[in-house]
Every structure is written in structure tokens, then in C-alpha cells.
C-alpha positions in Angstrom: -48.6 41.9 -94.4 -49.7 44.4 -91.8 -47.0 47.0 -92.8 -48.2 46.7 -96.4 -51.8 47.7 -95.4 -50.5 50.7 -93.6 -48.0 51.8 -96.3 -48.4 55.0 -98.3 -48.2 53.0 -101.5 -51.2 50.8 -100.6 -53.2 53.9 -99.4 -52.5 55.7 -102.7 -53.5 52.5 -104.6 -56.8 52.4 -102.7 -57.5 56.1 -103.4 -57.1 55.6 -107.1 -58.9 52.2 -107.2 -61.8 53.3 -105.0 -65.1 54.0 -106.8 -68.4 55.2 -105.5 -70.2 58.4 -104.5 -69.3 60.4 -101.4 -67.5 57.5 -99.9 -65.2 55.5 -102.2 -65.2 51.7 -101.9 -62.7 49.2 -102.9 -63.6 45.6 -103.5 -61.8 42.5 -102.3 -60.8 41.7 -105.9 -59.2 45.1 -106.3 -57.3 44.5 -103.1 -56.1 41.2 -104.5 -54.9 42.9 -107.6 -52.6 45.2 -105.6 -49.0 44.3 -106.4 -47.1 44.3 -103.2 -43.6 45.7 -103.7 -41.6 42.8 -102.3 -38.8 43.6 -99.8 -36.7 41.2 -101.8 -36.8 43.6 -104.7 -35.2 46.2 -102.5 -32.5 43.9 -101.3 -30.3 44.1 -104.4 -30.4 47.9 -104.3 -29.3 47.8 -100.7 -26.4 45.4 -101.5 -25.3 47.6 -104.5 -25.5 50.7 -102.3 -23.3 49.1 -99.6 -20.8 47.8 -102.2 -20.6 51.2 -103.8 -20.0 52.9 -100.4 -17.2 50.4 -99.6 -15.7 51.0 -103.1 -15.6 54.8 -102.4 -13.9 54.1 -99.1 -11.3 51.9 -100.7 -10.6 54.4 -103.5 -10.2 57.1 -100.9 -7.8 54.9 -98.9 -5.7 54.2 -102.0 -5.4 58.0 -102.7 -4.3 58.6 -99.1 -1.7 55.8 -99.4 -0.3 57.4 -102.6 -0.1 60.8 -100.9 1.7 59.2 -97.9 4.2 57.4 -100.1 4.9 60.5 -102.1 5.4 62.7 -99.0 7.6 60.0 -97.4 9.8 59.9 -100.5 10.0 63.7 -100.6 11.1 63.8 -96.9 13.7 61.1 -97.4 15.0 62.9 -100.5 15.2 66.1 -98.6 17.0 64.5 -95.7 19.6 62.9 -98.0 20.2 66.2 -99.7 21.2 67.9 -96.5 
């Protein structure tokens, strides 16, 4: 909870919700209305990002294997032609 109170998002919310003259005030009910972005909502994004990064690595490895196999076949064909 402490990190929420010091977050930029909560600060921005307070700046918008505050009312008053020279010094804006925010009521306890306004604080209760703040919707805390749950870390759990960020969890799926992190999982998807990790999976996507792994997919890119796998695709790159597959391309390297294809190049290796092609080059190997070219070398073998060249050696047999000699």
C-alpha cells in the first residue's frame, strides 16, 4: 500500500481530485474512490512479453538451423563434385 501512496499515478489523481483555495484538499472518501492499479493486472502483460521474447528467440534459432543445414549441404555437394 505504501508504494501506491508514493506513486505518480496516485499523486496525479490527488492533484485532479483536490479542491479548495490556495491549498487543495482531498477528502478520505475521495482517497477511497481511487482505483489502485493492481499488480495482478500487470502480471499477464509481463507473461505475454516474456513468451513473445522467447518466441522471437526460437524463430531466430530455427532460421539459423536452416542456414546451417543449407550451408552443410552445399559444402558436401561441393566436396563430392571434386
